N, C-alpha and C positions, 0 to 999 in steps of 0.2 A: 813495817806493819802497816802502816796508813797507807804506803804506796799499792800495795796489794789490793787493800781494801776498795781503793780508787780505783787503779786496773779491774776488778770484779766487776765493780761499777758502771764502769764507762763498757765492756761487754755485754753486762747487762741489758744497758739502754739502747745498745745497737742492736740487741736481738729483737727486743720487742719495737724498735721501729721497723725491721724489715719485716716482722708479723704483722706489724699495722699498715705497713705499704700493700704488702701480699694481700689482708684481708681488704683493703682500701679498692688495689685493681680487680679483686673477686668481685667485689661489691658492684664495681664500674660496668665489669663484664656482664653480671646478671641484671644491670638494670637497662645496660644498653639492649640485650634481648627482649626485656620487656617493653621498651619505647618504641623499639623499630617497627614501623609499621609492614604488616603482611600487605600483598599485592591480591586486594580480593576484587581487584577492577571486573566489571560485569556489564554486560550492554544490557539495555533494554529488553529488546527481542532473546536473547539469551535467558535473563530471567523472566520474561513473562512463560517462555515456552517449559522454563522447569518448574515452574508453578502451577502452569496449565497440566504438564505432563503427570504431576503428580497428583491429580484431582479423578474423581470417578465421573467427569463430564459424560454427557449421555453418547455424543458425537463416535469416543473412542469404542463404543460398544457395538456401534453401528459400522465403522470405517477401519479401528484399532490405532493405536496412538502412532504407528511407524508412519502410516499417510497423512495425519492430519496434523497443520501447519497452525502455529497462533499469531496475532500479531495484535497491537493496540490499535483500534479503529478510532476510538475519540476519548479525550481524557477531557475530566470535568471536575471540579470543584471540589468532590466527595468522591467519585467514582471514575473507574478506566472500563471502557465496553470494550471487550476483546473478540474478535473475529476467527472462528475456528474454521479452516479451511484445505480442501484438498486440491492437487493440481491434476488436471488432466491433459490427455494428449487429444486434440480433435482434427490434427488432419489427416487428410484423404488418402494421403501417397504417403509412402515412407520415407522419400527424399525430401519431403517439407515439414518439419516439429513444427506442429502449433500447441504451443502450452497456455490451457487456461485455468484461471480458480473458480473452485466453485465453493461457495459457504455454506458448510455443514452446521455450524453451529455458532452460538452467540453467548457470551459470559459475561457477566458485570463484576468486579472486585471493587469491595468498598474500602477505602483506606482505613477509616476509622475504627470500625467494627472488626473488619479483618474477614469479613463473609464473602466467599466467594458463591456467587447465583448465576445459575443456568438459565437463562429469558429464552432458549430458542424456540421451545414448544407453546410458551405464554407467558409472555413478559410482565402480566398482571398478577401472574402467580407464579413465580420463580422457583425453581428448585434450589436447595442450599447445598453445595457440594462439598464434601472433605476433601481436604488437603494436606501437605505439611506445612504449618503454620510458621515453621523456622524458616521457611525462606524468604516470607513476607516481612517478618521480624528484623532480616537480618539488613533490608535495604530498604529506603523511601522508595516506593516505586513510582510514583508523582512527579517526583521531584527528577529519577532517573529517565521515565520516556518523557518529560515535556519535550523536549527538543525532537522528537521521533514521533509524535502524535498528532491528531488535528486537535486543536486546542478550544474548548467549551469557553464560548464566552457569554457570560449569564446576561439574561436580556436580549440575546441577538441570534439564538439559534447555532446551529455549529458550525465553526468558518473551516469549511473542509479546504484542502489546499489543490490546487490543480483542479479547478472546475470549468466549462467550456461551455457558457449559457449560450442557448441556441437563439437567444434574442439579440447577442452581439456578434451574430455569423450572417454575411453576406455573400452569396456565390456569384461569382463575375461584375460582383459591386452592385449588384442589383435585385437579386433572390434573396429571401431569407430559407429556411426547411422548407415550409409550407406556401405552396402557391396555386396558381390556376392553371388548366391544362394551357389555357391562350398565352400565359406568361412564359409556360415552358418554351412556346414555338417560338415566342418575340426574341430571349435570350438564346435558346442552345440550338434552335432549328427542330424541324422536325425527326423523330426519333430513327435512331440506325434500324430498330427491331421492336417488335413488340410481343410478350407473351404473358397468358393468363396466370394470375395468381395458381387457379387452381392445377394447371399442367404443370406447375412447380414445384406446388406443395409445400411453401415454407413452414415452419415449426411455429413461427410468430410473425404477424402483421403489424403494420405502423398503425392503420387505421382499424383494424379489428372489427370489420364488416364481415367478412368472408361471402359477399357477393359475387355472383358467378362471372360478373363483367369486369370484377377487378382486374389490374393489368401492371404488368411492368413494364415500363418505358427505358429502351437501354439506348446511349448514346456516348461514344469517345471512350466506350470502357465503364461508364457510370451506370448507375441503377437506379431508378425511382419507381416509386410504388404510384398508383393512383387510385381512387375512389369517387365515382361518380366524375365531376370536374375539378376534383381533389390532387393535388400531386405531392409527396413528400421525396427527400432526398434520401436513400436509403445508403448507397455509396459512390462515394464520387470521386474520380480520378483527373489528378492534375494533368492531363494531357491536353496538346492542342490548343493552347493558351488559356484553357480555364483553370482558374483560379479562385480562393475565398479569401475573406478578409477575416479576421476576427478586432474586434474592437481599434478596427482602422487600419490594422497591422496587414498588409498582404503575405499570403501563403500561397506559394506556386510551385512548380516542378523544381527551380532552382534553390529552393529556401532549404537550408543545411539544417541538420538535427541541432546544430549547435546556435539557429537562429530560433528554434524551437526551445530550446533551453532556457531561453533570456524570458519565455513564457511562460511555461511549465516546468521549472528545474526539480520538480520531485518525480513526474512523470520521467522525462527522459533518462533523472538518473536510477530508477527503476525499471529501466526498458527490457525488454526479451527477445532475445534473438531468436529468429525464425528459422536459420538454416545455420548449419555448421560453419560456412566460410564467413558468418559474420557483414553478411550484404544486406541481409534482411531484418528489420529490426519492428518493433511494434511498440507505443507508450498506449497506456490507458487516461482518458481524461471522465472525471463524473460532470453528468448532466446537471444536475442542482446543489446548490448551496446547502439541504436539507438533511442528503443523503436518502432521499425518499425513491428516487430511482431505481429498480435493480438493475438495470442494465448498465452500460458506459460507451462511450466513445473511443474507437481506436482509429490510432493515426500510425500509416505506414510507412517506413524510409526505405529505400534501395540506395546502396551505396552513398550512404549517408545523406540525401534527397528526398524531401517531401515525395510520396506517390500518390498516395490515397487515405481517403478517413471515410470510417464505416460506423455506422449506429449498429451495437450488436447488441440482444437482450435474451436472457437466457429463455429457453423453451420450456 
């Protein structure tokens, strides 16, 4: 009888052990599912786009949410400034595609309060927007966008990347962007041709005088604007040995886009192709550290080498 009791006891213990092991295995499996992180990787650009698209920003009512793009322009200690823009094709011929950005709105996102403000029409009296707040609650926007935005340094203004300051530019090693007519002829010689501005009818001028005798001087493909005795570079081509230096670094027709990348890495990384063959590229550079100037500088490259530089301003 005692042997039978022992036998059943062993069987019961074995069954309990198997049941316990199965329960433990089940628990381990459930725990594993709980602790395995999901792949929620998202870029700053994707998150900002998602957040902005969920809002009632004014730009969407004017241009539609499919045409408006968004990117972080500045990153401050308490807020992100977001630029809304559309992309326009300003090419004059179908074979030459020229795409430019046009700002259509500005937003501010305050990380601590979670407020999204539209400052497009009046920064001093912003409009509070509605948006899907779950998007911001799931991610730290400031941390995520720190590597892709212009970072604000307290006490020093906005530290914008890839700025070409006019004070550091020298054309043919002698002239800045602005000089006199006499200096023009000493360095470049007599112009190849001259046109009155009123005949060219530009939408924007450098000197903004609209004087009847203001002229364009053309030399070796380059274009210079005049007002009285003052001359300014509008478009400069690296032809016939002409060059420019920036902070003492020479840029001429033999300068490659890889060379320029050492000076302006972000601009080169964000370059735009001007034709389908990829032979003509353009990069954009800011003119000032504060972001006040509305225009920018464009540098063109053909077959990977510097071709020209142009000061561009919106009409």
